[in-house]
MIDOSE-1310 file (N, C-alpha, C; in nm, 2 decimals, decimal comma, always signed):
residues 242
meig	+1,49/-7,01/+14,45/+1,60/-7,10/+14,44/+1,65/-7,11/+14,29; +1,78/-7,11/+14,27/+1,83/-7,12/+14,13/+1,81/-7,26/+14,08; +1,81/-7,27/+13,95/+1,79/-7,40/+13,88/+1,90/-7,49/+13,92; +2,03/-7,45/+13,92/+2,14/-7,53/+13,95/+2,13/-7,59/+14,09
ayqd	+2,09/-7,50/+14,19/+2,08/-7,54/+14,33/+1,96/-7,64/+14,34; +1,85/-7,61/+14,27/+1,74/-7,71/+14,27/+1,78/-7,84/+14,22; +1,86/-7,85/+14,11/+1,90/-7,98/+14,06/+1,99/-8,05/+14,16; +2,08/-7,98/+14,22/+2,17/-8,04/+14,32/+2,09/-8,10/+14,43
aqfg	+1,99/-8,03/+14,48/+1,91/-8,08/+14,59/+1,83/-8,20/+14,55; +1,77/-8,19/+14,43/+1,68/-8,29/+14,38/+1,76/-8,42/+14,36; +1,87/-8,42/+14,29/+1,94/-8,54/+14,25/+2,02/-8,59/+14,37; +2,07/-8,51/+14,46/+2,14/-8,55/+14,58/+2,05/-8,63/+14,67
qert	+1,93/-8,58/+14,70/+1,84/-8,65/+14,78/+1,79/-8,78/+14,71; +1,77/-8,77/+14,59/+1,72/-8,89/+14,51/+1,82/-9,01/+14,52; +1,95/-8,98/+14,51/+2,05/-9,08/+14,51/+2,05/-9,15/+14,65; +2,04/-9,06/+14,76/+2,04/-9,11/+14,90/+1,92/-9,20/+14,92
qers	+1,80/-9,16/+14,87/+1,68/-9,23/+14,89/+1,68/-9,36/+14,82; +1,74/-9,37/+14,69/+1,74/-9,49/+14,62/+1,83/-9,59/+14,69; +1,94/-9,55/+14,75/+2,03/-9,65/+14,82/+1,96/-9,71/+14,94; +1,88/-9,62/+15,01/+1,82/-9,67/+15,13/+1,70/-9,76/+15,10
egsa	+1,62/-9,73/+14,99/+1,50/-9,80/+14,97/+1,52/-9,93/+14,89; +1,62/-9,93/+14,80/+1,64/-10,05/+14,72/+1,55/-10,04/+14,60; +1,53/-10,16/+14,53/+1,45/-10,16/+14,40/+1,32/-10,22/+14,43; +1,22/-10,18/+14,35/+1,09/-10,25/+14,35/+1,10/-10,38/+14,29
gsma	+1,01/-10,47/+14,34/+1,02/-10,61/+14,29/+0,93/-10,63/+14,17; +0,83/-10,55/+14,15/+0,74/-10,56/+14,03/+0,67/-10,43/+14,01; +0,61/-10,42/+13,89/+0,54/-10,30/+13,86/+0,43/-10,26/+13,96; +0,37/-10,37/+14,02/+0,26/-10,34/+14,12/+0,32/-10,27/+14,24
dlfp	+0,45/-10,29/+14,27/+0,51/-10,23/+14,39/+0,52/-10,07/+14,37; +0,52/-10,03/+14,25/+0,53/-9,88/+14,22/+0,40/-9,81/+14,25; +0,29/-9,87/+14,24/+0,16/-9,81/+14,25/+0,14/-9,75/+14,39; +0,17/-9,82/+14,50/+0,16/-9,76/+14,63/+0,25/-9,64/+14,65
klva	+0,37/-9,64/+14,59/+0,46/-9,52/+14,59/+0,39/-9,40/+14,53; +0,32/-9,42/+14,42/+0,25/-9,31/+14,35/+0,13/-9,26/+14,44; +0,06/-9,36/+14,50/-0,05/-9,32/+14,59/+0,00/-9,23/+14,71; +0,12/-9,27/+14,76/+0,18/-9,19/+14,87/+0,21/-9,05/+14,83
mqrl	+0,27/-9,04/+14,71/+0,30/-8,91/+14,65/+0,17/-8,83/+14,63; +0,07/-8,90/+14,58/-0,06/-8,83/+14,56/-0,11/-8,77/+14,69; -0,10/-8,84/+14,80/-0,14/-8,79/+14,92/-0,06/-8,67/+14,97; +0,07/-8,67/+14,94/+0,16/-8,56/+14,98/+0,11/-8,43/+14,92
cgst	+0,07/-8,43/+14,79/+0,03/-8,31/+14,73/-0,12/-8,29/+14,73; -0,19/-8,38/+14,79/-0,34/-8,36/+14,81/-0,41/-8,36/+14,67; -0,36/-8,45/+14,58/-0,42/-8,45/+14,45/-0,54/-8,55/+14,44; -0,62/-8,53/+14,33/-0,73/-8,62/+14,31/-0,69/-8,74/+14,23
afav	-0,59/-8,73/+14,14/-0,55/-8,83/+14,05/-0,41/-8,82/+14,01; -0,35/-8,93/+13,96/-0,21/-8,92/+13,91/-0,20/-9,00/+13,78; -0,09/-8,97/+13,71/-0,06/-9,05/+13,58/+0,09/-9,04/+13,55; +0,14/-9,15/+13,50/+0,28/-9,15/+13,45/+0,27/-9,15/+13,30
lsvh	+0,34/-9,05/+13,24/+0,33/-9,03/+13,10/+0,47/-9,06/+13,04; +0,46/-9,14/+12,93/+0,59/-9,17/+12,86/+0,60/-9,08/+12,74; +0,71/-9,02/+12,72/+0,74/-8,93/+12,61/+0,83/-8,99/+12,50; +0,78/-8,99/+12,38/+0,86/-9,04/+12,27/+0,90/-8,91/+12,19
ahtl	+1,03/-8,89/+12,18/+1,08/-8,77/+12,12/+1,06/-8,76/+11,97; +1,05/-8,64/+11,92/+1,03/-8,62/+11,78/+1,16/-8,66/+11,70; +1,13/-8,74/+11,59/+1,24/-8,78/+11,51/+1,21/-8,75/+11,36; +1,30/-8,78/+11,27/+1,27/-8,76/+11,13/+1,16/-8,85/+11,08
lkpg	+1,14/-8,97/+11,15/+1,04/-9,07/+11,10/+0,91/-9,06/+11,18; +0,92/-9,01/+11,30/+0,80/-9,01/+11,38/+0,79/-8,88/+11,46; +0,67/-8,82/+11,47/+0,65/-8,70/+11,55/+0,66/-8,73/+11,70; +0,69/-8,63/+11,78/+0,69/-8,66/+11,92/+0,55/-8,68/+11,97
kiec	+0,54/-8,77/+12,07/+0,40/-8,80/+12,13/+0,42/-8,84/+12,27; +0,30/-8,83/+12,34/+0,30/-8,86/+12,48/+0,19/-8,97/+12,50; +0,22/-9,07/+12,58/+0,11/-9,17/+12,61/+0,11/-9,20/+12,76; +0,00/-9,23/+12,81/-0,02/-9,26/+12,95/+0,01/-9,41/+12,98
ttqs	+0,11/-9,44/+13,06/+0,14/-9,58/+13,09/+0,09/-9,63/+13,22; +0,07/-9,54/+13,32/+0,02/-9,58/+13,45/-0,07/-9,47/+13,50; -0,19/-9,50/+13,56/-0,27/-9,40/+13,61/-0,36/-9,45/+13,72; -0,41/-9,36/+13,80/-0,49/-9,39/+13,91/-0,64/-9,41/+13,86
pgsq	-0,72/-9,48/+13,94/-0,86/-9,50/+13,90/-0,93/-9,36/+13,89; -1,00/-9,34/+13,78/-1,08/-9,22/+13,76/-1,00/-9,10/+13,71; -0,87/-9,13/+13,67/-0,78/-9,02/+13,63/-0,81/-8,98/+13,48; -0,88/-9,07/+13,41/-0,90/-9,04/+13,26/-0,97/-8,91/+13,24
efvs	-1,06/-8,87/+13,33/-1,13/-8,74/+13,30/-1,03/-8,62/+13,31; -0,92/-8,64/+13,38/-0,81/-8,54/+13,38/-0,71/-8,55/+13,27; -0,67/-8,68/+13,25/-0,56/-8,70/+13,15/-0,59/-8,66/+13,01; -0,70/-8,70/+12,96/-0,73/-8,68/+12,82/-0,74/-8,53/+12,79
pflk	-0,82/-8,45/+12,86/-0,83/-8,31/+12,84/-0,70/-8,23/+12,86; -0,63/-8,28/+12,96/-0,50/-8,21/+12,99/-0,40/-8,23/+12,87; -0,39/-8,35/+12,82/-0,29/-8,38/+12,71/-0,34/-8,31/+12,58; -0,47/-8,30/+12,56/-0,52/-8,23/+12,44/-0,47/-8,08/+12,44
lnte	-0,47/-8,02/+12,56/-0,43/-7,88/+12,57/-0,28/-7,86/+12,58; -0,20/-7,96/+12,64/-0,07/-7,93/+12,68/+0,04/-8,02/+12,62; +0,01/-8,11/+12,53/+0,11/-8,20/+12,48/+0,23/-8,13/+12,42; +0,20/-8,03/+12,34/+0,31/-7,95/+12,27/+0,40/-7,89/+12,37
flls	+0,34/-7,83/+12,47/+0,42/-7,76/+12,57/+0,51/-7,86/+12,65; +0,45/-7,97/+12,69/+0,52/-8,07/+12,76/+0,64/-8,13/+12,69; +0,62/-8,16/+12,56/+0,73/-8,20/+12,47/+0,84/-8,10/+12,47; +0,81/-7,98/+12,45/+0,91/-7,87/+12,45/+0,98/-7,85/+12,58
hlcs	+0,90/-7,86/+12,69/+0,96/-7,84/+12,82/+1,06/-7,95/+12,86; +1,03/-8,07/+12,82/+1,11/-8,18/+12,86/+1,25/-8,17/+12,79; +1,26/-8,11/+12,68/+1,38/-8,09/+12,61/+1,46/-7,96/+12,66; +1,39/-7,87/+12,73/+1,46/-7,75/+12,76/+1,48/-7,72/+12,91
spcp	+1,41/-7,79/+13,00/+1,42/-7,76/+13,14/+1,40/-7,89/+13,23; +1,48/-7,90/+13,34/+1,46/-8,01/+13,43/+1,36/-7,97/+13,54; +1,31/-7,85/+13,54/+1,22/-7,80/+13,65/+1,08/-7,86/+13,64; +1,01/-7,88/+13,75/+0,87/-7,92/+13,75/+0,79/-7,80/+13,70
vifm	+0,67/-7,84/+13,65/+0,57/-7,74/+13,60/+0,45/-7,74/+13,69; +0,40/-7,62/+13,72/+0,27/-7,61/+13,79/+0,18/-7,54/+13,70; +0,07/-7,61/+13,66/-0,04/-7,56/+13,58/-0,14/-7,50/+13,67; -0,17/-7,37/+13,66/-0,26/-7,31/+13,76/-0,37/-7,23/+13,68
pena	-0,49/-7,21/+13,75/-0,59/-7,12/+13,70/-0,53/-6,98/+13,70; -0,58/-6,89/+13,61/-0,53/-6,75/+13,60/-0,53/-6,67/+13,73; -0,63/-6,70/+13,81/-0,65/-6,62/+13,93/-0,59/-6,68/+14,06; -0,52/-6,79/+14,04/-0,45/-6,86/+14,16/-0,33/-6,79/+14,20
qamd	-0,29/-6,80/+14,33/-0,17/-6,73/+14,38/-0,05/-6,82/+14,37; +0,05/-6,78/+14,30/+0,17/-6,86/+14,28/+0,27/-6,84/+14,40; +0,36/-6,94/+14,42/+0,46/-6,94/+14,52/+0,57/-6,83/+14,49; +0,62/-6,77/+14,59/+0,74/-6,68/+14,57/+0,86/-6,76/+14,56
sspa	+0,95/-6,72/+14,46/+1,08/-6,78/+14,44/+1,07/-6,93/+14,42; +0,97/-6,97/+14,35/+0,95/-7,12/+14,32/+1,05/-7,16/+14,21; +1,11/-7,28/+14,23/+1,19/-7,34/+14,13/+1,11/-7,39/+14,01; +0,98/-7,40/+14,02/+0,90/-7,46/+13,92/+0,87/-7,35/+13,81
civr	+0,83/-7,41/+13,70/+0,78/-7,33/+13,59/+0,63/-7,31/+13,61; +0,58/-7,19/+13,62/+0,44/-7,16/+13,64/+0,37/-7,14/+13,51; +0,26/-7,21/+13,48/+0,18/-7,20/+13,36/+0,04/-7,16/+13,40; -0,01/-7,05/+13,36/-0,14/-7,01/+13,39/-0,23/-7,02/+13,26
nqav	-0,35/-7,07/+13,27/-0,43/-7,08/+13,16/-0,58/-7,07/+13,20; -0,65/-6,99/+13,13/-0,79/-6,96/+13,16/-0,88/-7,09/+13,15; -0,83/-7,19/+13,07/-0,90/-7,31/+13,05/-0,88/-7,41/+13,17; -0,78/-7,38/+13,26/-0,75/-7,46/+13,37/-0,83/-7,43/+13,49
tets	-0,90/-7,53/+13,55/-0,98/-7,50/+13,67/-0,92/-7,55/+13,80; -0,81/-7,63/+13,79/-0,75/-7,68/+13,91/-0,60/-7,68/+13,89; -0,53/-7,69/+14,00/-0,38/-7,70/+13,99/-0,33/-7,84/+13,96; -0,24/-7,85/+13,86/-0,18/-7,98/+13,83/-0,03/-7,97/+13,83
lafp	+0,04/-8,07/+13,87/+0,18/-8,08/+13,88/+0,24/-8,17/+13,78; +0,34/-8,13/+13,71/+0,41/-8,22/+13,61/+0,56/-8,22/+13,65; +0,61/-8,34/+13,68/+0,75/-8,36/+13,71/+0,83/-8,43/+13,60; +0,91/-8,35/+13,53/+0,98/-8,41/+13,41/+1,09/-8,51/+13,46
vqlg	+1,11/-8,62/+13,38/+1,21/-8,72/+13,41/+1,28/-8,75/+13,28; +1,41/-8,73/+13,27/+1,49/-8,75/+13,15/+1,59/-8,86/+13,18; +1,57/-8,98/+13,13/+1,66/-9,09/+13,16/+1,71/-9,16/+13,03; +1,71/-9,09/+12,92/+1,76/-9,15/+12,80/+1,66/-9,23/+12,72
tlgn	+1,71/-9,32/+12,63/+1,62/-9,39/+12,54/+1,51/-9,46/+12,62; +1,39/-9,44/+12,57/+1,27/-9,50/+12,63/+1,24/-9,47/+12,78; +1,32/-9,38/+12,83/+1,30/-9,35/+12,97/+1,27/-9,21/+13,00; +1,20/-9,14/+12,91/+1,17/-9,00/+12,93/+1,02/-8,98/+12,96
gfvm	+0,98/-8,89/+13,04/+0,84/-8,87/+13,06/+0,81/-8,77/+13,17; +0,69/-8,78/+13,22/+0,64/-8,70/+13,33/+0,56/-8,78/+13,43; +0,57/-8,75/+13,56/+0,48/-8,80/+13,66/+0,39/-8,68/+13,69; +0,26/-8,70/+13,68/+0,16/-8,60/+13,69/+0,07/-8,62/+13,81
ffda	+0,03/-8,51/+13,87/-0,07/-8,51/+13,98/-0,17/-8,40/+13,95; -0,30/-8,44/+13,94/-0,40/-8,35/+13,90/-0,48/-8,30/+14,02; -0,53/-8,18/+14,01/-0,61/-8,12/+14,12/-0,54/-8,13/+14,25; -0,41/-8,08/+14,25/-0,33/-8,08/+14,38/-0,38/-7,96/+14,47
raml	-0,40/-7,99/+14,59/-0,45/-7,89/+14,69/-0,37/-7,87/+14,81; -0,25/-7,93/+14,82/-0,16/-7,91/+14,93/-0,08/-7,78/+14,91; -0,03/-7,72/+15,01/+0,06/-7,61/+15,00/+0,19/-7,65/+14,94; +0,23/-7,59/+14,83/+0,34/-7,64/+14,74/+0,47/-7,56/+14,78
sndl	+0,53/-7,61/+14,89/+0,66/-7,55/+14,93/+0,77/-7,60/+14,84; +0,89/-7,53/+14,84/+1,00/-7,58/+14,76/+1,04/-7,72/+14,80; +1,05/-7,74/+14,93/+1,09/-7,88/+14,99/+0,99/-7,98/+14,93; +0,86/-7,96/+14,93/+0,77/-8,06/+14,88/+0,79/-8,08/+14,73
lidl	+0,81/-7,98/+14,65/+0,84/-8,00/+14,51/+0,96/-8,08/+14,49; +1,07/-8,05/+14,56/+1,20/-8,13/+14,55/+1,17/-8,27/+14,59; +1,10/-8,30/+14,70/+1,07/-8,43/+14,74/+0,99/-8,51/+14,64; +0,89/-8,45/+14,59/+0,80/-8,52/+14,49/+0,88/-8,54/+14,36
hrks	+0,97/-8,45/+14,32/+1,04/-8,47/+14,20/+1,14/-8,58/+14,22; +1,21/-8,59/+14,33/+1,30/-8,70/+14,36/+1,23/-8,83/+14,35; +1,11/-8,84/+14,42/+1,03/-8,96/+14,42/+0,99/-9,00/+14,27; +0,96/-8,89/+14,19/+0,92/-8,92/+14,05/+1,03/-8,98/+13,98
ltvm	+1,15/-8,93/+14,00/+1,27/-8,99/+13,93/+1,29/-9,14/+13,97; +1,27/-9,16/+14,10/+1,29/-9,30/+14,15/+1,18/-9,40/+14,09; +1,06/-9,35/+14,08/+0,95/-9,43/+14,02/+0,98/-9,46/+13,88; +1,02/-9,36/+13,80/+1,05/-9,38/+13,66/+1,17/-9,47/+13,64
rekl	+1,27/-9,46/+13,72/+1,39/-9,54/+13,71/+1,35/-9,69/+13,74; +1,26/-9,71/+13,84/+1,22/-9,85/+13,88/+1,14/-9,91/+13,76; +1,05/-9,83/+13,70/+0,98/-9,88/+13,58/+1,07/-9,92/+13,47; +1,18/-9,84/+13,45/+1,27/-9,86/+13,34/+1,35/-9,99/+13,38
rlaf	+1,40/-10,00/+13,50/+1,47/-10,12/+13,54/+1,39/-10,25/+13,52; +1,27/-10,24/+13,56/+1,18/-10,36/+13,55/+1,15/-10,39/+13,40; +1,13/-10,28/+13,32/+1,10/-10,30/+13,18/+1,22/-10,37/+13,11; +1,34/-10,33/+13,15/+1,46/-10,39/+13,08/+1,52/-10,51/+13,15
gmtt	+1,45/-10,55/+13,26/+1,50/-10,67/+13,33/+1,64/-10,65/+13,39; +1,65/-10,55/+13,48/+1,78/-10,52/+13,54/+1,84/-10,64/+13,61; +1,96/-10,67/+13,59/+2,02/-10,79/+13,65/+2,07/-10,76/+13,79; +2,09/-10,87/+13,87/+2,14/-10,86/+14,01/+2,28/-10,79/+14,01
gsen	+2,36/-10,82/+13,91/+2,50/-10,76/+13,91/+2,49/-10,61/+13,89; +2,40/-10,56/+13,81/+2,39/-10,42/+13,79/+2,35/-10,34/+13,91; +2,27/-10,41/+14,00/+2,23/-10,35/+14,12/+2,35/-10,32/+14,21; +2,46/-10,40/+14,19/+2,57/-10,39/+14,28/+2,68/-10,30/+14,23
lndr	+2,66/-10,22/+14,13/+2,76/-10,13/+14,09/+2,79/-10,03/+14,20; +2,92/-10,01/+14,23/+2,95/-9,92/+14,34/+2,97/-9,77/+14,28; +2,99/-9,68/+14,37/+2,99/-9,54/+14,33/+3,10/-9,51/+14,23; +3,22/-9,57/+14,25/+3,33/-9,54/+14,16/+3,30/-9,60/+14,02
eiec	+3,24/-9,72/+14,01/+3,21/-9,77/+13,88/+3,11/-9,69/+13,81; +3,01/-9,64/+13,89/+2,91/-9,55/+13,83/+2,97/-9,42/+13,78; +3,06/-9,36/+13,86/+3,13/-9,24/+13,83/+3,21/-9,25/+13,70; +3,29/-9,36/+13,69/+3,37/-9,39/+13,57/+3,28/-9,41/+13,45
lqlv	+3,18/-9,48/+13,46/+3,09/-9,50/+13,35/+3,03/-9,37/+13,30; +2,99/-9,29/+13,40/+2,93/-9,16/+13,36/+3,02/-9,07/+13,29; +3,15/-9,07/+13,34/+3,25/-8,98/+13,27/+3,29/-9,03/+13,13; +3,30/-9,16/+13,12/+3,32/-9,22/+12,98/+3,21/-9,18/+12,89
gngm	+3,08/-9,19/+12,94/+2,97/-9,16/+12,87/+2,97/-9,01/+12,83; +3,03/-8,93/+12,91/+3,04/-8,78/+12,88/+3,16/-8,75/+12,78; +3,23/-8,86/+12,74/+3,33/-8,84/+12,63/+3,47/-8,83/+12,68; +3,49/-8,86/+12,81/+3,63/-8,85/+12,87/+3,70/-8,98/+12,85
ksea	+3,83/-8,97/+12,84/+3,92/-9,09/+12,83/+3,97/-9,13/+12,97; +4,02/-9,25/+12,98/+4,07/-9,30/+13,11/+4,17/-9,21/+13,18; +4,26/-9,15/+13,10/+4,36/-9,07/+13,16/+4,30/-8,94/+13,23; +4,20/-8,88/+13,16/+4,14/-8,76/+13,21/+4,05/-8,80/+13,33
igeq	+3,98/-8,91/+13,32/+3,90/-8,96/+13,44/+3,99/-8,98/+13,56; +4,11/-9,04/+13,54/+4,20/-9,06/+13,65/+4,24/-8,93/+13,71; +4,27/-8,83/+13,63/+4,31/-8,70/+13,69/+4,20/-8,64/+13,77; +4,08/-8,65/+13,71/+3,96/-8,58/+13,78/+3,93/-8,65/+13,91
lnls	+3,94/-8,79/+13,92/+3,90/-8,86/+14,04/+4,02/-8,90/+14,12; +4,14/-8,85/+14,08/+4,27/-8,88/+14,15/+4,29/-9,03/+14,16; +4,28/-9,10/+14,05/+4,30/-9,24/+14,04/+4,40/-9,27/+13,93; +4,47/-9,38/+13,94/+4,56/-9,42/+13,83/+4,47/-9,47/+13,71
vhtv	+4,53/-9,46/+13,59/+4,46/-9,51/+13,47/+4,43/-9,66/+13,49; +4,52/-9,74/+13,55/+4,49/-9,88/+13,57/+4,37/-9,90/+13,66; +4,35/-9,82/+13,76/+4,24/-9,83/+13,85/+4,11/-9,79/+13,78; +4,11/-9,68/+13,70/+4,00/-9,64/+13,62/+3,95/-9,75/+13,53
nayl	+4,05/-9,81/+13,46/+4,01/-9,92/+13,36/+3,96/-10,04/+13,44; +4,01/-10,07/+13,56/+3,96/-10,18/+13,64/+3,81/-10,15/+13,68; +3,78/-10,03/+13,72/+3,64/-10,00/+13,75/+3,55/-10,01/+13,63; +3,60/-9,97/+13,52/+3,52/-9,98/+13,39/+3,50/-10,12/+13,35
gsat	+3,60/-10,20/+13,37/+3,60/-10,35/+13,34/+3,50/-10,42/+13,43; +3,50/-10,39/+13,56/+3,41/-10,46/+13,66/+3,27/-10,41/+13,63; +3,25/-10,28/+13,60/+3,11/-10,23/+13,57/+3,06/-10,30/+13,44; +3,14/-10,32/+13,34/+3,10/-10,39/+13,22/+3,06/-10,53/+13,24
tkln	+3,13/-10,60/+13,33/+3,10/-10,74/+13,37/+2,97/-10,74/+13,44; +2,95/-10,65/+13,54/+2,83/-10,65/+13,62/+2,70/-10,63/+13,53; +2,72/-10,54/+13,43/+2,61/-10,51/+13,34/+2,59/-10,62/+13,23; +2,67/-10,72/+13,24/+2,66/-10,83/+13,14/+2,68/-10,77/+13,00
avnr	+2,77/-10,68/+12,98/+2,79/-10,61/+12,85/+2,92/-10,67/+12,79; +2,94/-10,66/+12,66/+3,06/-10,71/+12,59/+3,17/-10,61/+12,58; +3,14/-10,48/+12,59/+3,24/-10,37/+12,59/+3,18/-10,25/+12,66; +3,27/-10,15/+12,67/+3,23/-10,02/+12,74/+3,11/-9,95/+12,67
iqai	+3,11/-9,95/+12,54/+3,00/-9,89/+12,47/+2,87/-9,95/+12,50; +2,87/-10,08/+12,50/+2,74/-10,15/+12,54/+2,71/-10,13/+12,68; +2,81/-10,12/+12,77/+2,78/-10,10/+12,91/+2,72/-9,96/+12,94; +2,78/-9,86/+12,87/+2,73/-9,73/+12,88/+2,58/-9,72/+12,83
akai	+2,56/-9,78/+12,72/+2,42/-9,78/+12,66/+2,32/-9,84/+12,76; +2,36/-9,96/+12,81/+2,27/-10,03/+12,90/+2,25/-9,95/+13,03; +2,36/-9,89/+13,08/+2,35/-9,81/+13,21/+2,26/-9,69/+13,19; +2,26/-9,63/+13,07/+2,17/-9,52/+13,04/+2,02/-9,57/+13,03
rlgi	+2,00/-9,68/+12,97/+1,86/-9,74/+12,96/+1,81/-9,77/+13,09; +1,89/-9,82/+13,18/+1,85/-9,86/+13,32/+1,84/-9,74/+13,41; +1,88/-9,62/+13,37/+1,88/-9,51/+13,46/+1,99/-9,50/+13,56; +2,10/-9,57/+13,54/+2,21/-9,57/+13,63/+2,29/-9,44/+13,61
ia	+2,31/-9,41/+13,48/+2,38/-9,28/+13,45/+2,29/-9,20/+13,35; +2,32/-9,08/+13,34/+2,24/-8,99/+13,25/+2,30/-8,98/+13,11
């Protein structure tokens, strides 16, 4: 499967799932979702890793923010070996990573990045999530023993995005109004965030400039922002747009 097709399947299914499931009420609500994902891939342990990008003032780093009981024996050795790779991969590819022993059999035509290492004794899965400021990281599953089909990888990646978005929403205190943003408001915010002006957005979406501005205005109000720039920044932090 090509990377572009993989992304279309991943994000399309994720958006449908988010609309049907709604938002989690607390951080504790996310743990059962991770346990369910753990069962799907037959893994022994899971962890949610938060990635802080490299800047002029601070080096890039990864820290574990959520993990299953007993996962520490997997997390610490894994990060010691793979932190540099994970930081690089998050910046360069949206595809999941499968860490495998050297003699393990890989999938044919897998959309994942396969990493073989003689120091690895079990198969681990890393699903990258890129949601903007303070919202980047990986959802990890260690000692995965299920058959890793393309459909399973896409499903787990979609669920990983949903989990990280819910964590971000809860961390930033997402308001009721922002939950009610409609598709057109989200589209217009995303296109403005991509650098387009109202006139160009209207042409692309077949809307009048007045209608585009109305959608942007209502989205700004729902996000409790003072202007479009603040609305876009908040929408990125909350994972509403990329």
